[in-house]
C-alpha positions as CSV (number, residue, x, y, z in Angstrom):
1,X,79.3,-3.1,62.1
2,X,80.0,0.2,60.4
3,X,78.4,1.8,57.3
4,X,77.0,5.1,56.1
5,X,73.8,3.1,55.9
6,X,73.5,3.5,59.7
7,X,73.8,7.3,59.6
8,X,71.3,9.1,61.9
9,X,69.4,10.4,58.9
10,X,68.5,6.8,57.9
11,X,67.4,5.6,61.3
12,X,63.7,5.4,62.3
13,X,62.2,8.7,63.3
14,X,60.7,9.0,66.8
15,X,58.4,11.9,66.0
16,X,55.2,11.7,68.1
17,X,53.1,13.3,65.4
18,X,50.2,11.4,63.8
19,X,51.8,11.9,60.3
20,X,55.4,12.8,59.7
21,X,58.0,12.4,57.0
22,X,60.5,9.6,57.7
23,X,62.4,11.2,54.8
24,X,61.3,13.2,51.8
25,X,60.1,10.0,50.0
26,X,58.5,8.0,52.9
27,X,55.6,8.7,55.2
28,X,55.5,7.6,58.8
29,X,52.1,7.3,60.4
30,X,51.4,6.6,64.1
31,X,48.2,4.7,64.6
32,X,45.6,5.1,67.3
33,X,42.6,6.4,65.2
34,X,42.3,4.5,61.9
35,X,43.7,5.8,58.7
36,X,42.9,5.0,55.0
37,X,45.7,4.4,52.5
38,X,46.0,3.4,48.9
39,X,46.4,-0.4,48.6
40,X,50.0,-1.4,48.0
41,X,51.5,1.8,49.6
42,X,52.6,0.1,52.8
43,X,56.3,-0.7,52.8
44,X,56.8,-1.6,56.5
45,X,55.0,-1.5,59.9
46,X,55.8,-2.1,63.6
47,X,53.3,-3.1,66.3
48,X,49.9,-4.8,66.2
49,X,48.4,-3.5,62.9
50,X,45.6,-4.8,60.8
51,X,44.9,-4.0,57.2
52,X,41.4,-4.4,55.7
53,X,39.8,-3.6,52.4
54,X,37.8,-0.3,52.6
55,X,34.6,-0.5,50.7
56,X,33.0,2.5,48.9
57,X,30.6,3.0,51.8
58,X,27.6,4.0,49.7
59,X,25.7,3.0,46.6
60,X,26.7,6.3,45.0
61,X,30.4,5.7,45.4
62,X,30.1,2.1,44.2
63,X,28.4,3.4,41.0
64,X,31.0,6.0,40.5
65,X,33.8,3.4,40.8
66,X,32.1,1.3,38.3
67,X,31.7,4.0,35.6
68,X,35.0,5.9,36.1
69,X,38.7,5.1,36.1
70,X,39.1,7.0,39.4
71,X,38.8,3.8,41.3
72,X,41.0,4.4,44.4
73,X,41.6,1.0,45.9
74,X,41.7,1.9,49.6
75,X,42.6,-0.1,52.7
76,X,42.0,0.7,56.4
77,X,44.9,0.5,58.8
78,X,43.9,0.0,62.4
79,X,45.6,-1.0,65.7
80,X,48.6,0.3,67.6
81,X,52.0,1.0,66.1
82,X,53.7,2.7,63.2
83,X,53.2,2.3,59.5
84,X,55.5,3.4,56.7
85,X,54.1,4.3,53.3
86,X,55.7,5.2,50.0
87,X,54.9,5.1,46.2
88,X,57.6,4.5,43.6
89,X,60.1,6.7,45.5
90,X,57.9,9.8,44.9
91,X,58.1,12.9,47.1
92,X,55.6,12.9,50.0
93,X,53.8,16.0,51.1
94,X,51.4,16.5,54.1
95,X,48.4,18.8,54.0
96,X,46.3,19.6,57.1
97,X,42.7,20.2,56.3
98,X,40.8,22.5,58.7
99,X,37.3,22.1,57.5
100,X,38.2,22.8,53.9
101,X,38.8,20.4,51.0
102,X,41.2,19.1,48.4
103,X,40.6,17.5,45.1
104,X,43.3,14.8,44.4
105,X,44.3,12.7,41.4
106,X,43.8,9.2,42.8
107,X,47.2,8.2,41.4
108,X,48.9,10.8,43.7
109,X,47.0,9.9,46.8
110,X,48.9,8.0,49.6
111,X,47.0,8.1,52.9
112,X,44.6,10.2,55.0
113,X,42.8,10.2,58.3
114,X,39.8,7.9,58.3
115,X,37.6,10.6,59.8
116,X,37.8,12.7,56.7
117,X,35.0,12.5,54.1
118,X,35.9,11.5,50.6
119,X,34.0,11.2,47.3
120,X,34.6,10.8,43.6
121,X,33.6,13.9,41.5
122,X,33.5,14.5,37.8
123,X,35.3,17.5,36.3
124,X,33.3,19.6,33.9
125,X,34.3,18.3,30.4
126,X,34.4,19.3,26.8
127,X,32.2,16.6,25.5
128,X,32.5,12.9,24.7
129,X,36.1,13.3,23.3
130,X,37.4,13.7,26.9
131,X,36.1,10.3,28.0
132,X,35.4,11.9,31.4
133,X,37.8,13.1,34.0
134,X,37.3,12.3,37.7
135,X,39.1,13.2,40.9
136,X,38.8,12.2,44.5
137,X,37.7,15.0,46.8
138,X,38.6,14.9,50.5
139,X,37.1,17.3,53.0
140,X,36.9,17.8,56.8
141,X,39.4,18.1,59.6
142,X,42.5,15.9,59.4
143,X,45.7,15.2,57.4
144,X,46.2,14.0,53.9
145,X,49.5,12.6,52.4
146,X,50.1,13.1,48.7
147,X,52.9,11.7,46.6
148,X,54.4,13.5,43.6
149,X,56.8,12.2,40.9
150,X,59.6,14.7,41.1
151,X,59.5,18.1,42.8
152,X,56.1,19.8,42.2
153,X,55.1,23.4,41.7
154,X,52.1,25.1,43.4
155,X,50.5,27.6,41.1
156,X,48.2,30.4,42.2
157,X,45.1,30.5,40.1
158,X,43.6,33.7,41.4
159,X,45.6,36.2,39.4
160,X,45.1,34.8,35.9
161,X,43.7,31.7,34.1
162,X,45.9,28.6,34.7
163,X,46.1,25.6,32.3
164,X,47.6,22.3,33.4
165,X,48.0,19.0,31.6
166,X,45.5,16.6,33.0
167,X,48.1,13.8,33.5
168,X,50.5,16.1,35.4
169,X,47.9,17.5,37.8
170,X,48.4,16.3,41.4
171,X,45.7,18.2,43.4
172,X,43.8,21.5,43.6
173,X,41.7,23.5,46.1
174,X,38.3,21.9,46.2
175,X,36.6,25.3,45.9
176,X,37.9,25.6,42.4
177,X,35.8,24.3,39.6
178,X,38.1,23.5,36.7
179,X,36.9,22.8,33.2
180,X,38.4,20.6,30.5
181,X,39.6,22.6,27.5
182,X,41.2,21.4,24.3
183,X,44.1,22.9,22.4
184,X,43.3,20.8,19.3
185,X,42.4,22.5,16.1
186,X,41.6,21.0,12.7
187,X,44.9,21.8,11.1
188,X,46.8,20.3,14.1
189,X,44.7,17.2,14.0
190,X,45.4,16.6,10.3
191,X,49.1,16.7,11.0
192,X,49.0,14.3,14.0
193,X,48.1,16.7,16.8
194,X,50.4,18.5,19.3
195,X,50.5,15.8,21.9
196,X,48.8,18.2,24.3
197,X,45.1,17.5,23.6
198,X,43.3,18.4,26.9
199,X,44.1,20.6,29.9
200,X,42.4,21.6,33.1
201,X,41.5,25.3,33.1
202,X,41.6,26.9,36.6
203,X,40.7,30.5,37.5
204,X,39.7,31.7,40.9
205,X,41.0,31.9,44.5
206,X,42.9,28.7,45.1
207,X,45.9,26.7,44.0
208,X,46.8,23.7,41.8
209,X,49.7,21.4,42.4
210,X,51.6,20.2,39.3
211,X,54.3,17.5,39.0
212,X,57.0,17.3,36.4
213,X,55.7,14.0,35.1
214,X,52.7,12.9,33.1
215,X,50.9,9.7,34.2
216,X,50.1,7.3,31.3
217,X,46.4,6.8,31.0
218,X,45.3,3.4,32.2
219,X,43.2,1.4,29.8
220,X,39.7,0.6,31.1
221,X,39.4,-3.0,32.2
222,X,36.5,-5.0,30.7
223,X,33.8,-5.7,33.2
224,X,32.8,-9.3,33.8
225,X,29.6,-10.7,35.3
226,X,30.1,-13.0,38.2
227,X,27.6,-15.7,39.0
228,X,26.5,-16.2,42.6
């Protein structure tokens, strides 16, 4: 059988690294130690692998999941073998944390070492009109895989104030403390607004990653009481 499909670039990578790129839009992870991944991101695996729901791990995280839209549905992958992850053919990027941290938009998170610490944190807002903005902060020593829609740009925030659309922000240095700012003014609101209501404002030593795509805000699901 002959086809360009079987070109060497499409064959499975044999890289021994824990995390590696099978191609620009697919992550290959070699298991041994467990890893955490966003539910639904697994596209294939080889070997003896088990996938389990990953709970919040603490009352504080459970509460944050209940009151925010930053509910990152995680699963734990354990066993021996290789797992392949992807998300809507987005571009995958690996970041190695060495005791530092990264704040990530949950929609752009793909997978990370289970030994890393994670939490949900609120961004300083501009009042009730913002409805609250929350991101997932990951810290420690290990690797994180992010997925961006299109080719992102990394902006240096140290030289001058940097403003980014909240729906286009992928991640930023966890040492930065962005604020929510509004470009709305009364005259603009009367004429229907500009379509660019809120932005993250960054300024300080660090970076912010921006993708050329704006996520559509997800409507909050109504909570239902379950009887025991």
